N, C-alpha and C positions, 0 to 999 in steps of 0.2 A: 711823810710817806706817802708815796702817789701809787696809786692801785691801778697796773694798765688793764683794761679788762680785751680779752680775745675777740678779734671780730666775729661778729654774731656770720653762720656759713646759711645762706637762704636756699631754700630747696624748692622747686618747681614742680608741679606735679608735670607728668608727662603727657604730651599732646596726645589725644585720641587716635588710635590707628583710624585710617581713611576708610570708608565703608567699601566691602569688596563688590566690584559691580558686578553682574550676574552677564555674560557674554550671551547675547540672544542668537549669534551665528548658529551655532548647533541647533538649537530648535528652528531655525526658519529650514535649514538641510531635511529635518525630518519632515517638516511639515504636509509636502506632498504626499509621502507615503502613510502619513498619519489619517489625513484625508482619504485616499484612495483604500486604508484599511478600516476606517467606521464605515464609509459609503458600501463596501462591497463585502464586508465581512460581518462587525458589531451591528449593523444598522438592519440586515439581512436575518442575521441569528436572533435579535429581541423582537424584528417585525414576524419572526417566524414562529417563536415561543405565542407571541400575543393571538396570532390566527388560531395555534393552537389550542388554547383557551376559551375560545368564543365559537359559536358557531356560525360558520363562514358561509355565506351564499351571497355570487356576485348579483343575483337580482333580486335583493332584499339590501336595503339601507341600514337595517337595521341589524347587528351583531350580537346574538344576546351572548352574555355571558354563561359558559356553562362550567368551569373551573376543570379539573382533571377528570371529565368525562368520558372524552378519548382516549384519555392515556387508559382509565380505568378499565376501555373495552378490548385493551390488549391485552389484560392478564384474565380475562372473563372467557373462562372455557364456554364455547358453544357462538359465541359470536362471528361473524364473517372476518372482522379483522383479524381477530387472536389466532385463528384457525390458518388463514393463507397468510399473518404475518410470520409465525413462528416456523410455518412448513417452509417458506421462501429463505428463510434464517438457516434454518437446518440445510438447504438446498446450497445453498451459498459457502456454508461452514463445509460442507462435504464438498465444495472444490476448491475450498482451501486446503484443505487434509490433503487432498491427493495432489493437486496444483504444486504445492511449494514447495515439497521434497522432492519432486522430479524437475523442476526448474534451479534447483540449489546444487544437485549429485549431477545433472546433466553440464550444468554451466561449470563447475569446479573441474569436470572429468574433460570438459575440451578444453579447461586453460589450461590444465598440467599437461595435455598432448600439444597442444598449438604453443608454448612456452618452450617447449625441445626444438633444437635449431633443426626441424625436419624439414624436406624440400617444398616450397610453396606454401609456408605457413601463414605468408599475408594477405595471401589469397583467401586462403580455407579463413582466415579469422572476417575479410572482407563478408565472404559469401555467407555465413552464420550471422553476422550480425546483420546483415540489409534487411531481412525482415520485419526488426524492429520501426523501420521509416516508412511502412505500411499504416493506412490509418486504418482501423476498425472496421470500417464498412468493407474495406476490399479482402480483407481479414477472414471476415464472415462470410462474404457471398464465395469466396475460393474454398473453405474447407466445406462449405453447406453443397455445391456443385462436387466436390470430391466423396463426401460421405452420402450424396442423394440415393433414394432407395431403389430407382431405376436407372437411371441413365449417370450413378457417379462415377469416378475413375478407380474408388476401390472397389466397388463391384463388377466394374466391367475388368479388372485384372483378377478377379478370382476366378471369376467366367473364364477367360482366357488361360490363365494355367491352372487351373484347375476341376473348373467344368461345376463349379458349385453354384446353387443360385442365390439371387442377390439378397442382402441380409435388408432388411427394415431400420435401418440405424437411425434416420430420424423421427421413427414412430414408435419407438419401443423403449420404454422404460429402462432405465440403467445404460443401455446401449447409447441412449441419445449422449451422455454424457461422454463418450468415445471420442467424437470430433471437437467437443469444447476444449476439453482438455490436452490432446494433445495438438489442436491450433493454437491455444494460448501456450503450449510449451515452445512450440516452432517458431510464433512471433514473437515473444518477449525474452528466451535465451541470451540472445547477442549483447543484451545490455547485462546481464549479471557476468556474462563471460567474461567482458571488456573489464570489471571491475576486479575479478579475480586476477586476470592477465597482469592489469596494474599492481597488486599486492605482489604476484610472485616476482615480479621485476626488483621489490624490494627486500627482499630475502637472502641474506650477504650468503654468496657461494662458499664463503670461507667453513661455513654451517658444515654443508654438506661434505668438505673436504676432508673436516676434520672426522666425519662421522665415519667415512670410506676408509679414513685411515684406523680407525677402530674397528674397522669389521663389521660393521652396521649395513642391513640389507636396504635396498632399496622400499620398501614396505617402511620399515622400521623408520626411515629417514623422514619419510610421508607422514607417519603416525607424530613424531615424536621431535620433529623442525616445522613440518610445513604446516601441518593442521594446527599447532598453538601459536605460530605467527600469525597464520589466516583467521583468528579469532574473532578479532575487531572487525575486519571485512565482513565476515560471515553473518556477525551481529546486524551489521546494515544491511546484508544483502536478505536475510531473513524478516529482519521489520519491514524491510520496504514490498518485498514480496508478498508477503502477508495481505499487507494494507492495501496491496493492488486486487490479490486474489478475491479479498471481501467486496471491492467495487465492481466485483462482475456487473455487464450489462450489456455490453453490445455484444458481446459473443453469443451470450443464450438466445440474445433478441434476435440477430441475422441468421443462426445456424440453425435455431429450432423453435425459435419464436417462443421460448418460455414450455414449449412442450414435450412430451404429452402430458395431460394432464395436471399440467405444472412440476412436473417432476424437474424441471430445469429452469422455472423461471427464478431469478435470485431476488435477493430481498429490494435494493435498488430498483429494480424492473418492478416488482410488484408496488413500491408506496407511489413509483412516476403513474402506474395505471390507477392508483387509486384518485393520486390529483387531480390528472389532466383527462383520464377518460370515464370515471367515476363521477368528477366534479366535487370529493370529498376532500377539499382541502384542508378544514380541520384534522381530519383524521391520518392526511397524509403527512403533516407537519407535527403531530404527534408522535407517529413512527420513526420520522427523520431523527426525532430528539431519543428517544429510546434508542434508536442504532447509531445514532452517536455515542452516546453514553457508552454502548456494551465495546463500541472502537476503542474510546477513550482507557476503559479498565481493561480490555485486552493489549493497547499497548504498553501499558504502565508495568502489566505482570508480564510481556515480554521482554522490556528494558531491564526489570527487577531480575529476572532470574537469567539473563545471556549475561548480562553486566557483571552479574556476580561470580559467572563461571568465566568470563574473561579477566578477571583480575585475579581469579586463585591460578589461572593458567599461567597470569603474565609474574606472580609471585614467585 
């Protein structure tokens, strides 16, 4: 009897998968931006932090490490740095609180008006947008002249129309904010108006037609259709306008010079004075980092609160 064996089946191990080649082309495209970002952002931040931790003197080659001394000065009552820093920060906050609602409300009102098919709306859109192309120096000189204590256009108009004596706008605390706030609103209104106009163009007309058939009034259409659909744009306008207002510098410098008695001096203006006029580079660097941290917290809070509102309106 012959036993026939079945042929043995040989199995071979699978060939190893070829190693995946990492493409270098995307990183080469990113390299120029990465270099510029490091040179003009990362390195200045790191160098500024180094300066704030040392006693920096251009005439002394030895830079003594002092740790958090200049940061502690900002939180020690009675020091000039603490007094002036928090005073100018309050001035900047006051300007932001006053100017941001005006900029948003006026921009929205103009956008609603110029979105309607009225005669000459293209011309008026251009008129309201044109001040934004001016530099801050031109804007500052213009509004300083308009509110000059003696020869300003505002005082001249009051004298011609009412026979009233001139008002010392630029040398009176409180009143000195008027040309800064009014000039800033006039200067930057057009950009926010353009954003709202673009957003209004994306609102479906069918929603207004349906609301009209249901008997909705124009105010109800604005409240329940227009404003909720503009919420994302309003978030963007609010955040960008608030951050721009906190960067107040040129207007107060050119219109009032920060006076009277530092009542209109912005925090950035004081940091610049501390660094370049008083040659206190370490103190100015510490102020810059504290102010930057405040801005980060403020921006995060803004996005958190308003993004929640936008999400709730869209639900």
